[in-house]
N, C-alpha and C positions, 0 to 999 in steps of 0.2 A: 504493500500500500504506500503510495506517494502522497505526501501532504504539502501543499503549496500555500504559503502565507502571503497575502496581497494587501496593499493599502491603496486607497483611492480618495479622490475628492468627492464631495456630496453630489456634484453635478451628474455623476455617472452611477450613483448607488443603485437606483431601481433597475437600470439597464443591466449592470453587472450581475445583480442578483439573478436575473433571468438567464444571462449568458452562462453563469456558473452552473445553473440547473441544466441547461442545454448540453454543456460539455460533460457533466457527470453522467448524463443519460447515455452518452455514447462511449464514455470511458469511466466506468464505475470504480476502477481501481485508484482513481485520483481524488483525493479530498482537497477541497479548496476553502481556506479560511480567509474571508474578505472583511476588512475593516474600512469603513468610509467615514472620513472626518473632513473638516475644513481643509481646502487645498493648501493653504499656507502652513497649517499645522502638519499636514502629511509630509510636505517637503522638508520641514524642519526635523521631523522624526527620522526620515531617511538620511538626512545630512548628519544627524547625531550618531549614525551607525547602528540604529535598531535593525534587527535581522528580519528582512523580508525577502521573498523570492521574486515578487513582481510589484511594480508601481504603475498606477494609471492616473495620469494628471494631464493638464493642458500641455500641448506639445512644447511650448516655450519653457515650461517648468521642467519637463523631461530633458530638454536640451541643456539647461543649466546643471541638472544633476549629472548628465553625461560629462559635461566639461569639468565638473568637480570630482569625477571618478566614482560617484555613488551608484550609477547604473552603468551597465556595460555598453561601450561604444558599439554601434552597429546593431543593437538589439531593439531600437525603437520601432514600434508597429503602430501606425496610425489606424485608429479604430472607427471614430465617428466625427462628423462635423455637426456642431450644435449652434443654433441661432438663438439670439436673445429675443424674448417676448415681452410684451407690455401688458400689465394687468391692472384692473381697478376693483374695488370692493363690489361684491355682487349687489345688484340693484341700483348702483350708481350710474349716472349717464356715461356712455362710452364716447371718449373723445375721438376726433379724427386724427389718425396718425398715418394717413395714406401717402404723405409726401414729407420731405425734410422740413419744409416750412411749417406744415401742419403739426408735426411732432414737436418741433421747437416751441410753437405756440401753446401746445398742450402742456409741455413741461413748465413754461413760464406761468401758466394759469393754475397749475396744481398747488394746493396748499402744502402738501408734503410729498417728498419723493424718496423712493427707496431703491437701493441696489446693494450688491454683495461686495465682500472683500476679495472675491475671486477675479479671474481674468476679464469677465464681462464688466465688472464694476470699474476696473482700471481703464478699460477702453471707453466706457461711458464718461468717466471723468475727463478723459482727453477730449471727447467730443464736446463737452460743455465748455472746455477751455477754447476749443476751436471756434465755437459759436460766440464766444465772448460773454457768456452768461454765468460762468462759474461763481463769481463773487455775488451776483444777484440772488442765486438760488441756494447758496451755501447754508444759510440759516434754516432752510426747509428740508435739508437732506437728512434722512434717517438711514444710516448704514447698518445693515444686518450684521450681527456678530458671526464669526466663523461657525459654520455648521447650522446656522439658523436660516431657514428658507425665507426669502423675501415675500413669497406668497402668503406665509403665515402672518406677517406683519400687515399685509394688505387686508387679509381676512379679518383681522382684529380691528381694522380701522385706524391703525397707527400710521399707515402710509396710504395716500390717496392715488398715487401712480407708482407702480412698482416695475422694476426691470430685473429679469434674471433669465437664465437658460430656460427655453421652453420645456425641456425635459423635467426641470424642477418645479415648473408651474402646473404641469398636467396632474390632475387628480387632487389638487388642493381645493378643499371645500370653502365656500364663502367668497370666491373671487370670480371675476369675469376676465378671461383672456381676450384682450382686444385684438392681438395679432402680433406678427413680427415687426421689427423696425423696417422702414422703407429702404429699398435697395441702395439708395445713395449713401446711407449711413448705417447699413446693417452691420451687426457685430457677429462674426462667426468664429467660434473657437474650435480648434481641432483637439480632440482628446486622444492621447496615445498611451500605449503600454510599453514597458521596458523591463528587462531583466535586472534585478538589483545585484549590485556587486557582492552583497552578502549571501546570495543564493547558493545553496548546496544542491539545488535541483535545476540547474540551468537548462538542460535539454528538455525537461518536462515543462518548464516555464515557456520556452520558445515554442513548444508544440501547442500549448494553450493559446498563446498570442496568435499563432498562425491560424488556428481554428476560428478564433474571434474575428480575424480579418476575412475569413472565407465567406462566400455567398450564402452559406447555410445560416448565417447570423443576420443577413440583411433585413429580413422581415421584422425581426425583433427590434432592430435599431430604429426602424421607421415607426413602429408602434410606440416607441418611447420619444417620439418627436425629434429624432436625429436622422442624419443621412449617413450612409456608409462612407468612410473616408477614402 
């Protein structure tokens, strides 16, 4: 029996749970222990030398871990592309976000705005800077703590306009998903897996990542609001 220990960010938690089950169905001799935490915390734990066989994070985070020697060079496997969605509390008016100008207007009109500490939040903050509205809206921003879904803050009414990966918005009760950001400013994050340098099961981990990249997993990825990478 082979046991693989993986760590991932919250963005891929529901998808990976299903992908784990799919892999175990075709290879029952492999046990997979998956822990999902905030992406920043996951990277810190890998950097601290905690023993994992595999890491699934945003591709830029994987690249940084590769450069620092914490995951194996050449083992990166791009799994999914995930877009950022916009949500409002259920029952509230749905704003127009069909164009860049409309989205900017909706943001300026929102009493409170929420986004995560993950890669989508970083990109969103850059967009606010590019629009020249960062200082104007700064007092209204509620940044979700690592591991806390933005959708939950929207559902509680703490955030009137929330932004996070669509995969993390799906299934959250008490919110209305308005849609993805318009093409001109859409934020797409690629999530990738890699073999941790601490792994003692490198071949088994590579086999798992290869399966997760295969067409056999495409339908599951789409069900979770993501596109195969």
